[in-house]
C-alpha positions as CSV (number, residue, x, y, z in Angstrom):
1,M,34.3,-51.2,-42.4
2,A,30.8,-52.2,-43.2
3,D,30.4,-54.3,-46.3
4,A,30.1,-51.9,-49.2
5,E,28.3,-54.6,-51.2
6,T,25.4,-54.8,-48.7
7,E,25.1,-51.2,-47.7
8,A,21.8,-49.6,-48.9
9,V,23.3,-46.3,-50.1
10,W,26.5,-44.6,-51.3
11,K,27.5,-42.2,-48.6
12,I,28.9,-38.8,-49.8
13,L,30.4,-36.4,-47.3
14,V,30.1,-32.7,-48.1
15,V,32.6,-30.6,-46.1
16,D,32.2,-26.8,-46.5
17,D,31.6,-23.9,-44.2
18,E,29.1,-22.2,-46.7
19,P,25.5,-23.4,-46.2
20,A,24.8,-22.4,-49.8
21,I,27.3,-24.9,-51.1
22,H,25.5,-27.7,-49.3
23,Q,22.2,-26.7,-50.8
24,V,23.6,-26.5,-54.3
25,T,25.3,-29.8,-53.9
26,K,22.0,-31.4,-52.8
27,L,20.3,-30.1,-55.8
28,A,23.0,-31.2,-58.2
29,L,23.0,-34.7,-56.7
30,R,19.3,-35.2,-56.2
31,N,18.2,-38.7,-57.3
32,F,21.9,-39.7,-57.7
33,S,22.3,-43.4,-57.9
34,V,24.9,-45.9,-59.1
35,E,24.1,-49.4,-60.2
36,G,20.7,-49.2,-58.6
37,R,21.9,-47.9,-55.2
38,S,20.8,-44.5,-54.1
39,S,23.0,-42.0,-52.3
40,Q,23.0,-40.3,-48.9
41,L,24.6,-36.8,-48.5
42,I,26.2,-36.1,-45.1
43,S,27.0,-32.5,-44.3
44,A,29.9,-31.2,-42.2
45,M,30.6,-27.5,-41.7
46,S,34.2,-27.8,-40.5
47,S,37.1,-30.2,-40.5
48,A,36.3,-31.1,-36.9
49,D,32.8,-31.9,-37.8
50,A,34.0,-34.0,-40.8
51,K,36.3,-36.1,-38.5
52,E,33.2,-36.9,-36.4
53,Q,31.2,-37.9,-39.4
54,L,34.0,-40.1,-40.7
55,E,34.2,-41.9,-37.4
56,R,30.4,-42.3,-37.4
57,H,30.3,-43.5,-41.1
58,P,33.6,-45.3,-41.9
59,D,32.0,-46.5,-45.2
60,I,31.8,-43.1,-46.8
61,A,32.6,-43.4,-50.4
62,V,33.3,-39.9,-51.5
63,I,34.3,-36.6,-49.8
64,L,33.6,-33.2,-51.5
65,L,36.1,-31.1,-49.5
66,D,36.6,-27.3,-49.3
67,V,40.0,-26.0,-48.6
68,V,39.5,-22.7,-46.7
69,M,37.2,-23.2,-43.7
70,E,38.1,-22.5,-40.1
71,S,41.6,-21.9,-41.3
72,E,43.2,-21.3,-44.7
73,R,44.4,-24.9,-44.9
74,A,41.7,-26.7,-43.0
75,G,40.8,-28.9,-45.9
76,L,44.4,-29.9,-46.7
77,D,45.0,-30.7,-43.0
78,L,41.9,-32.9,-43.1
79,V,43.3,-34.8,-46.1
80,K,46.5,-35.5,-44.1
81,H,44.4,-36.7,-41.1
82,I,42.3,-39.0,-43.3
83,R,45.2,-40.6,-45.1
84,E,48.0,-40.6,-42.4
85,V,46.2,-40.7,-39.1
86,A,42.9,-42.4,-39.8
87,K,44.7,-44.6,-42.4
88,N,41.8,-44.4,-44.8
89,S,43.2,-44.9,-48.3
90,L,39.9,-46.1,-49.8
91,V,37.6,-43.0,-49.6
92,R,37.8,-40.9,-52.7
93,I,38.5,-37.2,-52.0
94,I,37.5,-34.4,-54.4
95,L,39.0,-31.1,-53.4
96,R,36.7,-28.1,-54.2
97,T,38.1,-24.7,-53.8
98,G,36.8,-21.2,-54.4
99,Q,40.3,-19.8,-53.9
100,P,42.7,-21.7,-56.2
101,G,45.5,-19.3,-55.3
102,Q,45.4,-20.7,-51.8
103,A,46.0,-24.2,-53.0
104,P,47.3,-24.4,-56.6
105,E,46.3,-27.6,-58.4
106,R,49.8,-29.0,-59.2
107,S,51.3,-28.5,-55.8
108,V,48.2,-29.9,-54.1
109,M,48.2,-33.0,-56.3
110,V,51.9,-33.6,-55.5
111,E,51.8,-33.0,-51.8
112,Y,48.4,-34.4,-50.8
113,D,46.8,-37.7,-51.6
114,I,43.6,-36.5,-53.2
115,N,41.8,-38.0,-56.2
116,D,40.5,-35.0,-58.0
117,Y,40.7,-31.2,-57.9
118,K,38.0,-28.8,-58.9
119,E,37.5,-25.0,-58.9
120,K,34.1,-24.1,-57.7
121,T,33.7,-21.6,-60.5
122,E,34.1,-24.3,-63.1
123,L,32.1,-27.0,-61.4
124,T,28.7,-26.9,-63.0
125,A,26.0,-29.2,-61.7
126,A,26.6,-31.6,-64.7
127,K,30.4,-31.7,-64.0
128,L,29.8,-32.2,-60.3
129,F,27.5,-35.1,-61.1
130,T,30.0,-36.7,-63.4
131,A,32.9,-36.3,-61.0
132,V,31.0,-37.9,-58.1
133,M,29.7,-40.7,-60.4
134,S,33.2,-41.5,-61.4
135,S,34.5,-41.4,-57.9
136,V,31.7,-43.7,-56.5
137,R,32.4,-46.2,-59.3
138,N,36.1,-46.0,-58.5
139,F,35.4,-46.6,-54.8
140,K,33.3,-49.6,-55.6
141,Q,35.9,-51.1,-57.9
142,I,38.8,-50.6,-55.5
143,Y,36.7,-52.1,-52.7
144,A,35.8,-55.1,-54.9
145,M,39.5,-55.7,-55.6
146,G,40.5,-55.3,-51.9
147,H,41.8,-58.8,-51.8
148,S,44.5,-57.8,-54.3
149,R,47.1,-56.0,-52.1
150,A,49.4,-55.4,-55.0
151,G,46.7,-53.7,-57.0
152,L,45.8,-51.4,-54.1
153,E,49.4,-50.4,-53.5
154,A,49.9,-49.7,-57.2
155,M,47.0,-47.3,-57.3
156,G,47.3,-45.9,-53.8
157,H,49.7,-43.0,-54.6
158,L,49.6,-43.0,-58.4
159,N,48.4,-39.4,-58.7
160,R,50.9,-38.0,-56.2
161,E,53.9,-39.8,-57.7
162,M,53.0,-38.9,-61.3
163,F,52.5,-35.2,-60.5
164,A,55.8,-35.2,-58.7
165,A,57.7,-36.4,-61.8
166,A,60.2,-33.8,-62.9
167,D,60.3,-34.7,-66.6
168,K,59.0,-37.1,-69.2
169,A,61.7,-39.7,-68.4
170,A,60.7,-39.8,-64.7
171,L,57.0,-39.9,-65.7
172,A,57.6,-42.9,-67.9
173,E,59.6,-44.7,-65.1
174,C,56.8,-43.9,-62.6
175,L,54.1,-45.2,-64.9
176,L,55.8,-48.5,-65.8
177,R,56.8,-49.1,-62.1
178,H,53.2,-49.0,-61.0
179,F,52.2,-51.6,-63.6
180,M,55.0,-53.8,-62.7
181,Q,54.1,-53.5,-59.1
182,L,51.0,-55.7,-59.8
183,Q,53.5,-58.6,-59.9
184,L,51.8,-60.1,-62.9
185,F,54.6,-59.5,-65.4
186,K,58.1,-60.6,-66.2
187,C,59.1,-57.6,-68.2
188,G,57.6,-54.2,-69.2
189,S,58.4,-51.6,-71.8
190,L,56.9,-48.1,-72.4
191,W,57.0,-45.8,-75.4
192,W,55.6,-42.4,-76.2
193,N,53.5,-42.3,-79.4
194,S,55.0,-45.2,-81.3
195,P,56.7,-48.6,-80.3
196,Q,59.7,-47.8,-82.5
197,G,63.2,-47.4,-81.3
198,A,64.3,-47.7,-77.7
199,P,61.6,-47.6,-75.0
200,A,61.3,-44.5,-72.8
201,A,61.2,-46.9,-69.8
202,Q,61.9,-50.6,-69.4
203,Q,62.0,-53.2,-66.6
204,G,63.5,-56.5,-67.4
205,E,65.8,-57.4,-70.3
206,T,63.3,-58.5,-72.8
207,T,61.6,-56.2,-75.4
208,P,58.6,-57.6,-77.3
209,P,59.2,-59.1,-80.7
210,D,58.1,-57.3,-83.9
211,S,55.1,-59.7,-84.2
212,V,53.8,-58.3,-80.9
213,T,54.5,-54.5,-81.4
214,A,52.9,-54.8,-84.8
215,Q,49.6,-55.5,-82.9
216,F,49.6,-52.2,-81.0
217,S,46.9,-50.9,-83.3
218,R,44.5,-53.2,-81.4
219,A,45.4,-51.4,-78.2
220,Q,45.1,-48.0,-79.8
221,A,41.6,-48.8,-81.0
222,A,40.5,-49.5,-77.4
223,P,42.4,-47.0,-75.2
224,G,42.7,-48.1,-71.6
225,L,41.8,-51.8,-72.3
226,A,44.5,-54.4,-72.3
227,Q,44.9,-56.6,-75.4
228,A,46.4,-60.0,-75.1
229,V,49.0,-60.8,-77.8
230,E,51.4,-63.8,-77.7
231,G,51.9,-63.8,-74.0
232,Y,52.0,-60.0,-73.7
233,Q,49.4,-57.4,-72.6
234,L,49.4,-54.3,-74.8
235,L,48.0,-51.0,-73.5
236,A,47.4,-47.6,-75.0
237,L,46.7,-44.9,-72.4
238,P,44.8,-41.9,-73.8
239,H,46.5,-38.5,-73.5
240,E,45.7,-35.1,-74.8
241,Q,49.1,-34.5,-76.3
242,E,50.9,-37.9,-76.6
243,L,49.9,-41.5,-76.5
244,C,51.5,-43.8,-74.0
245,L,52.1,-47.4,-75.1
246,L,52.9,-50.2,-72.7
247,S,54.0,-53.8,-73.4
248,L,53.8,-56.2,-70.4
249,Q,55.0,-59.7,-70.7
250,E,52.9,-62.0,-68.6
251,N,54.1,-64.5,-66.0
252,S,51.2,-66.6,-67.0
253,A,47.8,-66.0,-68.7
254,L,45.8,-63.4,-66.6
255,S,42.7,-64.5,-64.8
256,E,39.5,-62.4,-65.2
257,A,40.1,-60.8,-61.8
258,E,43.8,-60.0,-62.7
259,L,42.7,-58.5,-66.0
260,Y,40.1,-56.4,-64.2
261,V,42.8,-55.0,-61.8
262,L,45.1,-54.3,-64.8
263,N,42.4,-52.4,-66.7
264,L,41.4,-50.5,-63.5
265,L,45.0,-49.3,-63.1
266,A,45.2,-48.4,-66.7
267,D,42.0,-46.2,-66.4
268,S,43.4,-44.4,-63.3
269,A,46.8,-44.0,-65.0
270,G,45.3,-42.6,-68.2
271,A,43.2,-40.0,-66.3
272,A,46.2,-38.9,-64.2
273,L,48.4,-38.8,-67.3
274,T,46.1,-36.3,-69.0
275,R,46.0,-34.1,-65.9
276,C,49.7,-34.0,-65.3
277,S,51.0,-33.5,-68.9
278,L,54.7,-32.3,-69.0
């Protein structure tokens, strides 16, 4: 892959069999730039065309992908090709569908490794701009932390596994497992709403002392950003219905790069948690 830090533009692939969608997308993303780098929109009218463009441009950052094209599941089949055949886990895939009945959100998020799901009827120009901006930044961040294999693995299938959780207990276990997968912590505990009583999920035998849990207000004041307290990292993940609180006992003090990876995972987990509420 070309070096994403030296490429002149962010490449965005638009895959849709309706010419009007391409025109609307170009208008919505005109003058689109992130951190001083402009964007290049690449058009594909079919999944076969998209495969050719991906081979030609392996550094594509974001794909805006329709579901129903030459077949009813053409877009979903393309996702499988990208992730399982081409082995491209880096590109961010935003599924756009005008027929949500053909690909219901929850089942698609569980079965396919996509990063966002949007119905065309709800996707205004402003919402499209925001979704692509977020995805480009996420692409850049993941690329930047590419040296951290554990971080990539922890984030790789986060959406799919969280959406597949059958109940809150399974969701709690899934969340904590991904944070522990960073291999930065000895023990981890997770609570819903308040760090009182037994954790909803725990790895390791140690729960944090009261002097640590008493500091969760610091994490709650800055959702998604880890707070260091007495050898622990405390996290509060924002959620529309319930707050998720994590206590992670460090193996050793985190470096700036390690803290960056932790906060990036927290940001992804918080967004996924909101979307897959049980």
